C-alpha positions in Angstrom: -55.8 31.4 -50.8 -53.2 32.9 -53.3 -52.8 31.9 -56.8 -49.3 30.5 -56.0 -50.9 27.8 -53.8 -53.0 26.4 -56.6 -51.7 23.1 -58.1 -52.8 20.4 -60.5 -54.0 18.4 -57.4 -56.2 21.3 -56.0 -59.8 20.2 -55.8 -62.3 22.7 -57.2 -64.7 24.0 -54.5 -66.1 27.3 -55.9 -67.1 29.9 -53.4 -65.4 28.2 -50.5 -61.7 27.8 -50.3 -60.8 29.0 -53.8 -62.2 32.3 -55.3 -63.7 31.8 -58.7 -61.3 34.4 -60.2 -58.3 32.3 -59.2 -59.7 29.2 -60.8 -60.4 31.2 -64.0 -56.8 32.6 -63.9 -55.5 29.0 -63.7 -57.4 28.0 -66.8 -56.4 31.2 -68.7 -52.8 30.5 -67.9 -52.9 26.9 -69.1 -55.0 27.4 -72.1 -54.2 31.0 -73.3 -57.9 31.8 -73.6 -59.6 34.9 -72.3 -62.4 33.5 -70.2 -63.7 36.7 -68.6 -67.5 37.0 -69.1 -67.5 33.6 -70.8 -70.9 32.2 -69.7 -70.3 28.9 -71.5 -67.1 28.4 -69.5 -68.8 29.3 -66.2 -71.7 26.9 -66.9 -69.1 24.1 -67.6 -67.1 24.9 -64.5 -70.1 24.6 -62.2 -70.2 20.9 -63.2 -66.5 20.4 -62.2 -66.9 20.8 -58.4 -65.0 18.0 -56.6 -62.6 17.4 -59.5 -58.9 18.3 -59.4 -57.7 21.1 -61.6 -55.6 18.5 -63.5 -58.7 16.4 -64.4 -60.8 19.5 -65.1 -58.2 21.0 -67.4 -58.0 17.8 -69.4 -61.8 17.8 -69.8 -61.8 21.5 -70.6 -59.4 20.9 -73.5 -61.7 18.3 -74.9 -64.7 20.6 -74.3 -63.0 23.5 -76.2 -61.7 21.4 -79.1 -65.2 20.3 -80.3 -65.9 21.2 -83.9 -68.7 23.7 -84.6 -70.8 20.9 -86.0 -70.3 19.0 -82.7 -71.3 22.0 -80.6 -74.4 22.6 -82.6 -75.4 19.0 -82.3 -75.7 19.4 -78.5 -79.3 19.0 -77.3 -79.5 22.7 -76.1 -79.3 23.7 -79.8 -82.1 21.5 -81.0 -84.2 24.6 -81.7 -81.8 25.6 -84.6 -82.9 24.4 -88.0 -80.6 22.1 -90.0 -80.1 24.8 -92.7 -79.1 27.4 -90.1 -76.7 24.9 -88.5 -75.1 24.3 -91.9 -74.8 28.0 -92.5 -73.1 28.6 -89.2 -70.6 25.8 -89.6 -69.7 26.8 -93.1 -69.5 30.5 -92.2 -67.1 29.6 -89.4 -64.8 27.7 -91.8 -64.8 30.5 -94.4 -64.3 33.4 -92.0 -61.3 31.6 -90.4 -59.5 32.0 -93.7 -59.8 35.8 -93.1 -58.3 35.5 -89.7 -61.4 35.6 -87.5 -62.8 33.0 -85.1 -65.5 32.7 -82.4 -63.1 30.8 -80.1 -65.5 27.9 -79.6 -67.9 30.0 -77.5 -71.6 30.0 -78.2 -72.7 32.2 -75.4 -75.9 33.9 -74.3 -77.4 36.3 -76.7 -78.6 38.9 -74.2 -81.1 41.2 -76.0 -80.1 40.0 -79.5 -81.3 36.5 -79.2 -81.2 33.2 -77.3 -77.5 32.7 -78.2 -74.7 34.5 -79.9 -71.4 33.8 -81.6 -68.8 36.6 -81.8 -66.1 36.4 -84.5 -63.0 38.4 -83.6 -59.5 38.7 -84.9 -57.3 35.7 -84.2 -53.9 36.1 -82.4 -54.2 39.7 -81.2 -54.7 41.3 -77.8 -57.3 43.7 -79.0 -60.3 41.5 -79.9 -61.7 43.5 -82.9 -65.0 42.1 -83.9 -65.9 41.6 -87.5 -69.1 39.6 -87.3 -71.7 38.2 -84.9 -74.4 35.6 -85.5 -77.5 36.1 -83.4 -79.2 32.7 -82.8 -83.0 33.2 -82.2 -85.9 30.8 -81.8 -87.2 31.8 -85.2 -83.9 31.8 -87.1 -80.5 33.4 -87.2 -79.2 36.9 -88.1 -75.7 37.7 -89.4 -74.4 41.0 -88.3 -71.2 42.5 -89.8 -69.2 45.4 -88.5 -67.7 48.0 -90.8 -65.9 51.3 -90.6 -64.7 53.8 -93.3 -67.5 52.8 -95.6 -67.0 55.5 -98.1 -63.6 53.9 -99.0 -65.6 50.9 -100.3 -68.4 52.9 -102.0 -67.7 51.5 -105.5 -67.8 47.9 -104.2 -71.1 48.5 -102.4 -72.7 50.2 -105.4 -71.9 47.2 -107.6 -72.6 44.5 -105.0 -75.6 42.0 -105.3 -78.9 43.5 -104.3 -79.2 41.6 -101.1 -75.8 43.0 -100.0 -76.3 46.6 -101.2 -79.8 46.9 -99.7 -78.4 46.4 -96.1 -76.3 49.6 -96.7 -79.2 51.6 -98.3 -82.4 50.4 -96.6 -84.1 52.2 -93.7 -83.1 49.7 -91.0 -80.8 51.3 -88.5 -81.3 54.8 -89.9 -80.3 57.5 -87.4 -83.4 58.8 -85.6 -81.7 61.2 -83.1 -83.7 64.4 -82.8 -82.0 66.8 -82.5 -78.9 65.2 -83.9 -75.8 65.7 -81.8 -72.6 66.8 -83.5 -69.8 64.3 -83.7 -72.0 61.4 -82.4 -69.8 58.3 -82.1 -72.7 56.0 -82.7 -73.5 57.5 -86.1 -72.1 56.1 -89.4 -72.3 58.5 -92.3 -71.5 57.5 -95.9 -72.7 58.0 -99.5 -74.1 55.4 -101.9 -75.3 56.3 -105.4 -74.9 60.0 -104.5 -77.2 59.8 -101.5 -75.9 60.5 -98.0 -76.9 57.8 -95.5 -76.8 58.1 -91.7 -77.2 55.0 -89.6 -76.8 54.1 -85.9 -73.9 51.7 -85.3 -75.9 49.9 -82.6 -78.4 48.4 -85.1 -76.9 48.3 -88.5 -75.6 45.9 -91.2 -77.8 43.0 -90.2 -78.4 40.2 -92.8 -81.7 38.4 -91.9 -82.2 34.8 -92.9 -78.7 34.3 -94.2 -78.3 31.2 -96.5 -75.6 29.0 -97.8 -76.5 30.3 -101.3 -75.6 33.9 -100.3 -72.7 33.0 -98.1 -70.0 33.6 -100.7 -71.3 37.2 -101.1 -71.0 37.7 -97.3 -67.4 36.4 -97.3 -66.5 38.6 -100.3 -67.9 41.6 -98.5 -65.9 40.8 -95.4 -62.7 40.3 -97.5 -63.3 43.7 -99.1 -63.3 45.4 -95.6 -60.9 43.0 -93.9 -58.3 41.8 -96.6 -55.9 39.2 -95.5 -52.4 40.6 -95.3 -49.5 38.8 -97.0 -47.9 38.1 -93.7 -51.1 36.3 -92.5 -51.5 34.1 -95.6 
């Protein structure tokens, strides 16, 4: 069946008359969302078999318009502590002011945890990621993504200890032996006169983030990702 034959009255029957990719394309066209590799959407869609695309689309709009607090209140997230839920919801509100959002998706965490939220730039085709929250059984981890670190050396050197130590501690230090020249995974920068080399795959993680420290995380993000005048 071609995409042109889909209509609002088409009944969802995954794996039979309608390929999954065509159903996804229908939702992407009508919502403007990128649903590729969106496990949360796929899980939701599996419960829509037998419904028309019109009815499913209406339900999907309600599904995606939930607040972060409403999402975290779902039974599947009962393992998250109240303090971690409060942090996640507040972080989401604050990082939106910088132009980043997780697009309502709390997906599978793969090897990083039970679940994960990915905060990327709003309104651009290239989904540049600024932050992720790894949701684990024993707590959450906030991971931030930075480039051109030397340009922000003075800020880092004068940052609160819990911010500065993430740039200077041993976690994520490059352990390649022998070290390859021009390794794309290596981040090299200088803090307090000391050259530091870290692997970009496991770096800039803030363990047990708290509401008390949240303003410092947001200030750090604003240092690396300042809001342009046109975005204010």
